[in-house]
MDTraj code that builds the backbone (N, CA, C; nanometers):
import mdtraj as md
import numpy as np

residues = "MET PHE GLY ASP MET ALA GLY MET MET GLY LYS LEU LYS GLU ALA GLN GLN LYS VAL GLU GLU THR LYS ALA ARG LEU ASN HIS VAL LEU VAL ASP GLU ASN GLY ALA ASN GLY LYS LEU GLN VAL THR LEU THR ALA ASN ARG GLU ILE LYS ALA ILE GLN ILE ASP GLU SER LEU LEU GLN ASP ALA GLU GLU LEU GLU ASP TYR LEU ILE VAL THR LEU ASN LYS ALA ILE LYS LYS ALA SER ASP ILE ASN GLU GLN GLU LEU ALA ALA ALA ALA LYS SER GLY MET PRO SER ILE PRO GLY MET ASP MET PHE LYS".split()
xyz = np.array([
    [-0.1489, -3.7748, -6.2144],
    [-0.2045, -3.6460, -6.2074],
    [-0.1496, -3.5507, -6.3079],
    [-0.0153, -3.5460, -6.3168],
    [0.0518, -3.4596, -6.4108],
    [0.0901, -3.5257, -6.5368],
    [0.0542, -3.6436, -6.5532],
    [0.0954, -3.7233, -6.6770],
    [0.2361, -3.7681, -6.6674],
    [0.3046, -3.7650, -6.7806],
    [0.4431, -3.8235, -6.7904],
    [0.5416, -3.7221, -6.7358],
    [0.5907, -3.7337, -6.6148],
    [0.6901, -3.6433, -6.5554],
    [0.8154, -3.6431, -6.6340],
    [0.8640, -3.7579, -6.6754],
    [0.9835, -3.7661, -6.7592],
    [0.9715, -3.6822, -6.8888],
    [0.8561, -3.6974, -6.9536],
    [0.8307, -3.6209, -7.0682],
    [0.8252, -3.4715, -7.0504],
    [0.7650, -3.4277, -6.9312],
    [0.7647, -3.2878, -6.8964],
    [0.9064, -3.2307, -6.8678],
    [0.9883, -3.3177, -6.8034],
    [1.1263, -3.2745, -6.7752],
    [1.2037, -3.2563, -6.8948],
    [1.1791, -3.3503, -6.9993],
    [1.2437, -3.3386, -7.1278],
    [1.2060, -3.2102, -7.1933],
    [1.0815, -3.1776, -7.1889],
    [1.0251, -3.0546, -7.2495],
    [1.0922, -2.9316, -7.1834],
    [1.1063, -2.9335, -7.0490],
    [1.1640, -2.8244, -6.9781],
    [1.3106, -2.8097, -7.0274],
    [1.3836, -2.9169, -7.0434],
    [1.5248, -2.9136, -7.0858],
    [1.5251, -2.8579, -7.2279],
    [1.4318, -2.8973, -7.3096],
    [1.4256, -2.8423, -7.4501],
    [1.3996, -2.6902, -7.4492],
    [1.3168, -2.6474, -7.3644],
    [1.2911, -2.5056, -7.3509],
    [1.4125, -2.4372, -7.3058],
    [1.4853, -2.4887, -7.2161],
    [1.6106, -2.4230, -7.1598],
    [1.7103, -2.4073, -7.2738],
    [1.7183, -2.5144, -7.3522],
    [1.8136, -2.5199, -7.4623],
    [1.7833, -2.4167, -7.5697],
    [1.6489, -2.4093, -7.5987],
    [1.6010, -2.3067, -7.6965],
    [1.6296, -2.1671, -7.6457],
    [1.6182, -2.1409, -7.5231],
    [1.6398, -2.0130, -7.4608],
    [1.7998, -1.9780, -7.4750],
    [1.8846, -2.0777, -7.4480],
    [2.0289, -2.0561, -7.4657],
    [2.0614, -2.0318, -7.6060],
    [2.0044, -2.1100, -7.6991],
    [2.0228, -2.0876, -7.8414],
    [1.9857, -1.9513, -7.8887],
    [1.8766, -1.9030, -7.8311],
    [1.8175, -1.7703, -7.8650],
    [1.9169, -1.6633, -7.8100],
    [1.9632, -1.6753, -7.6935],
    [2.0558, -1.5863, -7.6297],
    [2.1888, -1.5726, -7.7219],
    [2.2347, -1.6836, -7.7660],
    [2.3530, -1.6839, -7.8521],
    [2.3223, -1.6184, -7.9852],
    [2.2063, -1.6404, -8.0367],
    [2.1659, -1.5812, -8.1658],
    [2.1523, -1.4278, -8.1483],
    [2.1048, -1.3845, -8.0381],
    [2.0811, -1.2415, -8.0202],
    [2.2152, -1.1605, -8.0027],
    [2.3146, -1.2299, -7.9904],
    [2.4573, -1.1693, -7.9918],
    [2.4862, -1.1122, -8.1341],
    [2.4106, -1.1586, -8.2341],
    [2.4355, -1.1203, -8.3774],
    [2.3243, -1.0354, -8.4273],
    [2.2237, -1.0073, -8.3559],
    [2.1173, -0.9168, -8.3917],
    [2.1578, -0.7749, -8.3500],
    [2.1716, -0.6845, -8.4557],
    [2.2218, -0.5558, -8.4290],
    [2.1019, -0.4536, -8.4217],
    [2.1105, -0.3601, -8.3282],
    [2.0100, -0.2521, -8.3093],
    [2.0933, -0.1197, -8.3268],
    [2.0445, -0.0326, -8.4238],
    [2.0986, 0.0956, -8.4511],
    [2.0131, 0.2052, -8.3912],
    [2.0695, 0.3118, -8.3422],
    [1.9870, 0.4278, -8.3064],
    [2.0721, 0.5563, -8.3367],
    [1.9973, 0.6464, -8.3958],
    [2.0669, 0.7719, -8.4341],
    [2.0177, 0.8862, -8.3395],
    [2.1097, 0.9796, -8.3210],
    [2.0735, 1.0971, -8.2414],
    [2.1397, 1.2189, -8.3010],
    [2.1036, 1.3346, -8.2477],
    [2.1637, 1.4639, -8.2808],
    [2.1484, 1.4795, -8.4342],
    [2.0284, 1.4609, -8.4815],
    [2.0012, 1.4746, -8.6288],
    [2.0990, 1.3909, -8.7186],
    [2.1229, 1.2723, -8.6740],
    [2.2046, 1.1871, -8.7556],
    [2.3554, 1.2028, -8.7306],
    [2.3949, 1.2848, -8.6401],
    [2.5367, 1.3129, -8.6160],
    [2.5945, 1.2137, -8.5137],
    [2.5122, 1.1313, -8.4622],
    [2.5522, 1.0404, -8.3599],
    [2.4807, 0.8990, -8.3886],
    [2.5556, 0.7884, -8.3912],
    [2.4874, 0.6613, -8.4089],
    [2.5556, 0.5639, -8.3222],
    [2.4713, 0.4842, -8.2449],
    [2.5178, 0.3761, -8.1612],
    [2.4662, 0.2474, -8.2166],
    [2.5401, 0.1369, -8.1966],
    [2.4980, 0.0042, -8.2417],
    [2.5133, -0.0904, -8.1243],
    [2.4138, -0.1611, -8.0962],
    [2.4160, -0.2558, -7.9780],
    [2.3706, -0.3893, -8.0385],
    [2.4021, -0.5004, -7.9669],
    [2.3454, -0.6307, -7.9993],
    [2.2104, -0.6377, -7.9209],
    [2.1313, -0.7235, -7.9567],
    [1.9981, -0.7432, -7.8862],
    [2.0202, -0.7923, -7.7373],
    [2.1377, -0.8313, -7.7072],
    [2.1775, -0.8614, -7.5767],
    [2.2324, -0.7443, -7.5010],
    [2.2157, -0.6228, -7.5540],
    [2.2580, -0.4992, -7.4964],
    [2.4050, -0.4777, -7.4840],
    [2.4842, -0.5298, -7.5711],
    [2.6249, -0.5060, -7.5717],
    [2.6603, -0.4008, -7.6820],
    [2.7255, -0.2923, -7.6423],
    [2.7620, -0.1893, -7.7251],
    [2.8609, -0.2439, -7.8290],
    [2.8360, -0.2198, -7.9531],
    [2.9313, -0.2651, -8.0602],
    [2.9988, -0.1490, -8.1250],
    [2.9299, -0.0331, -8.1446],
    [2.9914, 0.0822, -8.2091],
    [2.9288, 0.2052, -8.1741],
    [3.0126, 0.3131, -8.1698],
    [2.9557, 0.4499, -8.1515],
    [3.0263, 0.5398, -8.2567],
    [2.9473, 0.6022, -8.3410],
    [2.9993, 0.6967, -8.4369],
    [2.9583, 0.8317, -8.4051],
    [3.0545, 0.9250, -8.3980],
    [3.0206, 1.0592, -8.3542],
    [3.0756, 1.1563, -8.4623],
    [2.9909, 1.2408, -8.5144],
    [3.0308, 1.3392, -8.6080],
    [3.1202, 1.4426, -8.5365],
    [3.2255, 1.4856, -8.6139],
    [3.3283, 1.5716, -8.5620],
    [3.2596, 1.7051, -8.5030],
    [3.1559, 1.7450, -8.5596],
    [3.0916, 1.8725, -8.5115],
    [3.0418, 1.8643, -8.3714],
    [3.0172, 1.7402, -8.3187],
    [2.9656, 1.7215, -8.1836],
    [3.0850, 1.7302, -8.0809],
    [3.1965, 1.7158, -8.1263],
    [3.3179, 1.7162, -8.0377],
    [3.3499, 1.8517, -7.9824],
    [3.2886, 1.9611, -8.0239],
    [3.3145, 2.0892, -7.9735],
    [3.2558, 2.1206, -7.8321],
    [3.1480, 2.0519, -7.8066],
    [3.0816, 2.0774, -7.6726],
    [3.0617, 1.9474, -7.6034],
    [3.1459, 1.9240, -7.5018],
    [3.1439, 1.7937, -7.4303],
    [3.0088, 1.7696, -7.3629],
    [2.9580, 1.8682, -7.3020],
    [2.8288, 1.8575, -7.2224],
    [2.7136, 1.8223, -7.3171],
    [2.7110, 1.8874, -7.4405],
    [2.6089, 1.8532, -7.5331],
    [2.6201, 1.7094, -7.5867],
    [2.7436, 1.6763, -7.6121],
    [2.7785, 1.5367, -7.6523],
    [2.7308, 1.4296, -7.5530],
    [2.7629, 1.4564, -7.4341],
    [2.7201, 1.3694, -7.3198],
    [2.5683, 1.3543, -7.3196],
    [2.5007, 1.4619, -7.3303],
    [2.3519, 1.4585, -7.3355],
    [2.2990, 1.3744, -7.4468],
    [2.3509, 1.3966, -7.5647],
    [2.3111, 1.3224, -7.6820],
    [2.3387, 1.1707, -7.6679],
    [2.4566, 1.1438, -7.6123],
    [2.4986, 1.0034, -7.5845],
    [2.3991, 0.9314, -7.4904],
    [2.3680, 1.0012, -7.3866],
    [2.2784, 0.9348, -7.2870],
    [2.1447, 0.9127, -7.3502],
    [2.0848, 1.0111, -7.4168],
    [1.9520, 0.9900, -7.4819],
    [1.9534, 0.8798, -7.5928],
    [2.0603, 0.8868, -7.6737],
    [2.0744, 0.7869, -7.7758],
    [2.0950, 0.6452, -7.7320],
    [2.1823, 0.6352, -7.6325],
    [2.2089, 0.5011, -7.5766],
    [2.0883, 0.4500, -7.5077],
    [2.0167, 0.5254, -7.4349],
    [1.8993, 0.4828, -7.3586],
    [1.7917, 0.4413, -7.4593],
    [1.7762, 0.5038, -7.5741],
    [1.6784, 0.4624, -7.6800],
    [1.7191, 0.3274, -7.7366],
    [1.8435, 0.3136, -7.7627],
    [1.9031, 0.1907, -7.8273],
    [1.8902, 0.0695, -7.7289],
    [1.9138, 0.0968, -7.6008],
    [1.9030, -0.0063, -7.4961],
    [1.7581, -0.0551, -7.4887],
    [1.6639, 0.0425, -7.4939],
    [1.5218, 0.0034, -7.4862],
    [1.4803, -0.0810, -7.6003],
    [1.5241, -0.0435, -7.7226],
    [1.4943, -0.1240, -7.8407],
    [1.5526, -0.2633, -7.8320],
    [1.6763, -0.2682, -7.7866],
    [1.7445, -0.4005, -7.7695],
    [1.6699, -0.4837, -7.6631],
    [1.6387, -0.4215, -7.5478],
    [1.5696, -0.4930, -7.4452],
    [1.4323, -0.5499, -7.4936],
    [1.3643, -0.4714, -7.5649],
    [1.2302, -0.5181, -7.6197],
    [1.2433, -0.6406, -7.7098],
    [1.3450, -0.6350, -7.7993],
    [1.3721, -0.7519, -7.8930],
    [1.4172, -0.8678, -7.8006],
    [1.5027, -0.8507, -7.7093],
    [1.5492, -0.9577, -7.6274],
    [1.4389, -1.0304, -7.5542],
    [1.3548, -0.9461, -7.4828],
    [1.2468, -0.9953, -7.4066],
    [1.1469, -1.0826, -7.4977],
    [1.1129, -1.0228, -7.6118],
    [1.0118, -1.0936, -7.7046],
    [1.0754, -1.2231, -7.7495],
    [1.1985, -1.2231, -7.7883],
    [1.2579, -1.3460, -7.8478],
    [1.2765, -1.4518, -7.7367],
    [1.3289, -1.4172, -7.6208],
    [1.3416, -1.5129, -7.5054],
    [1.2105, -1.5692, -7.4657],
    [1.1054, -1.4857, -7.4573],
    [0.9690, -1.5334, -7.4162],
    [0.9143, -1.6332, -7.5192],
    [0.9387, -1.6008, -7.6451],
    [0.8878, -1.6940, -7.7517],
    [0.9691, -1.8248, -7.7493],
    [1.0964, -1.8181, -7.7185],
    [1.1748, -1.9396, -7.7088],
    [1.1344, -2.0233, -7.5975],
    [1.1088, -1.9624, -7.4797],
    [1.0673, -2.0348, -7.3619],
    [0.9310, -2.0959, -7.3677],
    [0.8371, -2.0149, -7.4316],
    [0.7028, -2.0657, -7.4524],
    [0.6931, -2.1868, -7.5471],
    [0.7736, -2.1760, -7.6530],
    [0.7713, -2.2857, -7.7512],
    [0.8086, -2.4214, -7.7010],
    [0.8842, -2.4232, -7.5989],
    [0.9372, -2.5474, -7.5391],
    [0.8749, -2.5912, -7.4115],
    [0.7868, -2.5076, -7.3548],
    [0.7227, -2.5458, -7.2321],
    [0.6135, -2.6540, -7.2466],
    [0.6106, -2.7451, -7.1527],
    [0.5069, -2.8510, -7.1560],
    [0.3699, -2.7870, -7.1183],
    [0.2632, -2.8493, -7.1700],
    [0.1369, -2.7976, -7.1360],
    [0.0808, -2.8546, -7.0133],
    [0.0771, -2.7619, -6.9038],
    [0.0325, -2.8010, -6.7719],
    [-0.1033, -2.7156, -6.7486],
    [-0.2103, -2.7859, -6.7355],
    [-0.3383, -2.7143, -6.7082],
    [-0.3276, -2.6145, -6.5972],
    [-0.3771, -2.4897, -6.6211],
    [-0.3716, -2.3915, -6.5162],
    [-0.2393, -2.3141, -6.5062],
    [-0.1426, -2.3577, -6.5834],
    [-0.0089, -2.2948, -6.5709],
    [0.0378, -2.2245, -6.6955],
    [-0.0507, -2.1599, -6.7598],
    [-0.0165, -2.0824, -6.8811],
    [0.0419, -1.9549, -6.8445],
    [0.1747, -1.9552, -6.8069],
    [0.2462, -1.8342, -6.7740],
    [0.2869, -1.7375, -6.8790],
    [0.2947, -1.7870, -6.9922],
    [0.3521, -1.7056, -7.1106],
    [0.2421, -1.6520, -7.2082],
    [0.1360, -1.5992, -7.1584],
    [0.0340, -1.5538, -7.2480],
    [0.0731, -1.4245, -7.3126],
])
top = md.Topology()
chain = top.add_chain()
for i, resn in enumerate(residues, 1):
    res = top.add_residue(resn, chain, resSeq=i)
    for name in ("N", "CA", "C"):
        top.add_atom(name, md.element.get_by_symbol(name[0]), res)
traj = md.Trajectory(xyz[None], top)
């Protein structure tokens, strides 16, 4: 009915391995986001790990303003990183999935 079960299991293991390899690679994909007219820059990996925050000295005068800029800029960077992460992992999973009629989950 489902054809070669051992072959499908092998394909599933392959897909899992590709996903794990993609996760490891995404640790090296950097996402930059600027805020406060270029006075604030955050860098994250595509796995959403903060790597760097650069703050212009002029922003250090007003803690509340700096907090607001940080929140907005970090949220934008996290969104970009999440989009990249989801696209890459979906592509990795889809490329290794066996073809099962009626089960096309990754369109």
